[in-house]
N, C-alpha and C positions, 0 to 999 in steps of 0.2 A: 595530693599526689606524693607518694613516698620518694625520698631523695637519698642519694649516696654522696657524701662529701668528697670534693676534690682534695681537700686538705689545705686549701688556701683560703684562710678565714674571710678576708674581705670580699673575695669573689663569691664564695659560697653564700655569704650573707646577702649579697645583691641579687642572687638568683633563687632565693627561697630555700637555701640549705645545701644545695649541691645539684648534681645531675639527676634527672628523672630516672628511677630504677629501670634497668634494662637498656640503657643508652649505649651506643657505640659512637665514639668521638674521634675525629681525625685531628691530629695536631700537626698542621702544616707550617713548618718553620724555616726561615732563612737561617743560614749557618750562624750560630752564636746569638741568635735573637731571642732565645729564651724557651723555645719549645721543649728542648731536652731537659732543661732545669724544671720546667713545669711538670713533666712526666716523673722526674726524680722526686720532686717535692710531694706529688700525689702518692707515690708508692711509699716513701719513707714516713710521711706523716700518718698515713693510714696504718702502716706497720707499727709505728710508735704507739698509736692508740690501742693496739692489741697487746703490746708488751709492757707499756708503762703509761697507764691512763692519766696519772697525775701530771707527768711531764708533758703529755699531749695537751692537756687542758691548760697548762702553764703557757705553752707557746701558741696554741691554736685558740683556746677558749672553749665555750660550751657549744654543743651541737644544736642546731635549730630543731624545733619540734618535729617537722616532717622527715628529718634526716636520721639515718642510722648507719652504723659502721659496717663495712663489708665483712662477709663471713670469713674470707681469707684474702690475702694479697699475693698475686702472682706476677712475675716479670719474665717474659720470654724474649730471648735474644738469639739472633742467627749468626752473627759474626764476632761479637764481642764476648769474651769470657765473663762469667759472673763476677770474678775477682776484679776485673777491669771496671765493670759497672760500679761496683762498690767503691773503688778508688775515686771514680769520677763523682759519685754522690758526695764523697768526703770533701771534694773541692768546692761543691755548691752549698754545703751546709756544715754547721759546726759538728764536731765529733760526738758530743753528748747526744745529739739528736740522731745522727746517722748510726752510731754504734748500737743504740737501742732499737732504732727503727728497722734496720735490716734483719734483726732477729725475727721480725714478724713478716718477712717477705720470703716467698718460695721462688727461687731462681731456677729457670729451665734453659739450659744452653743447647740449642738445636744445631750447633756447628757440625756435628758428625753427619747429620742428614743434609745440611746445606752444602757442605763441601765434598760430599762423597763421590761426585762425578768429576770433580775438578782436578787440576794438576797440582794443587796446593799440597805440600808434604803433610802427612798425617800429624806429625809431632808439632806442627805449628799451631794446631787448633785443638788437639786433644790434651786436656789439662791433666788427666789422671791416667794411671797405668791401666785401669780396667777399660777405659775408652780405647786406648791403643790396642789392647788385646782383642776387643770386640771388632775393631776396624780391621786389624790384621787378619782375623779369621773370617772377614767378609760377612759378618752377621748383621751389619747395619744395612738393611735393604729397603727401608722405608724411604719415600720421598718426603719433601717438606710438607706437602698437603697432609699426608697420612700422619706425620709426626705432630702437626698442630692439632688435627682432629683427635688423635689418641690422647694428647695431653688435655685437651678441653674436656674430655669425658671424665677426667679425674678431678676436675675443679668443681667444688660445691656451688650450688645456686647462691646468688647474691654476693659474688666475689668481685674484687677489683682486679682487672687483668691489663697489663701493659705489654704491647708488642713493639719491639724495637729491632728493626723498623720495616715499614712497607718499602722504603727505598732499597733495602737489601734484596727484597724479592724481585725488584725490577732488574737487578743485575744478573738474574738467571735468565739466559737467553735461549736455552735449548728447549726441546719439546716438553721437558718436565714442568716448566713454569713460564708462561708467556703473559702478555698484558691482559688478554681476556681471562686467563686463568686467575690472575691476581684479583680482578674485579669480582669474579664469581666467588672466590674465596672470601672476599670482604662481605659480599651479600649473604653468604652462608653464615659467617660469624655474626652479622647483624641479626639474622633470624634467630640464631641460638640465644643471643643476649636478650631478645624480646621474650623468649620463652622462659629463660632461666633467671632473668633479673641480673642485678649487679651493674658493673660499669666497665666498658672496654675502651682503652686508649690506644690509638694507632699512630705512632710517631712516623713522620715523613719529612724528608728534606725537600723543601720547596724548589730548590734549584735543580733537582733531578727530575722534576715533573713538568711535562708540557701542560698548557692550559686545558687541553682536552682530557689529559690524564687526571689532572686535579679535579676537573668537573666530574669525571667518571667516579672517582673515589668519593667525592662529596655526595653523589647520588646514592652511594651504598651505605652511608652512615647517617645517624640522627643529627649529628652536629659537627661543625668544623670551626676550630679555633685557629686563627692565622697569627703567626708571630713574625714581625718584620722590624727592620731597622728604619727609623724615620729621622730625617735631617731636622735638627733643631738648633738654629744659630750656628755656632762653631763646633757643636758636638752632635753625635748621633744618639738617638734614644731608642731603647727597646720598646716596642708597642705590641699590643694584642687586641684583636677585635674578633667579634663573633660573626662569622660569615653567614652561618645558618645553624639553628639549634632548636628543634621542636621542644616546646615547654620551657625554654629559657630566653630566646631572643625577644619574645613579646614583652617580658618583664623589663628588659633593658631599653627597648624602644619606648615603653611607657615613661621611662625616666629620661628619655632623649639622650641616652648614652650611645656614642658611636665608636669610641676607642679607649683603650686603657694604656696609660704609660706604666711600664713595669720596671722592676729592678731585681737584682739578685742580692739577697741579704744573708745574714748568718743562719736564718731559718729557711733559706731556699728562695724559690720564686715568690714574688709579692707584687702587689699593685701599688704604685706610688702616686698616681693621679688618674683622674677620670676626665676625658674630653667629652663635652656635651655639644649637641647641635646648637649653633648660635643663630 
């Protein structure tokens, strides 16, 4: 089975080289528990592989035989400007990786479509003069659904796509986007990924989701990685476990792996230890 690497070497090696091609994966994270850093590392490392292959191999290593790099790397955000995302990536990883990696990432800021019906002043979220001109002339008439759909049509098959974040969509409470609309959108994106290949990562803040909402999102995706804080003696540890993932979970279960202890290093998100069933 063809795989697309997450860009986290130890995890990719454990699951056969990466995610099965065409997967959509929910990253459900407690605040600060590592889900956001996981998404950043995936985007930056795959971007680095496109712009500086020798540096990628120095920090990541060699790809497994069934794995191949994405055609392109795309990062969609609704509320955070691309420049802010880039700064946060620089906090999670060393500059030499981030500076080269972001050159291989296409950022798409959907703030104009996201905020268009709100009372938020335009100049708070429009970074560039042309955005202000377009909004002032009321030429931004698409809703978030249409904006996502139009952008997906421009992305080539076999690409890595990060959506940051599903939690932002839940904040839209008018008729334009409600909870059933969010789940339908996720199902549609999952269907698109199955047809076109690649890997879709959907970041979500666990604290903003009810158990029924989390379950609904899990049903719309191929995999769910949960990032949580776990008490360990006098300290708290970041942990990750695979709640469900077709084509991946069976490999981990065969090794009796139930949870990963994780850390944020100079190269981004990483696995520091593996907890097995005793």
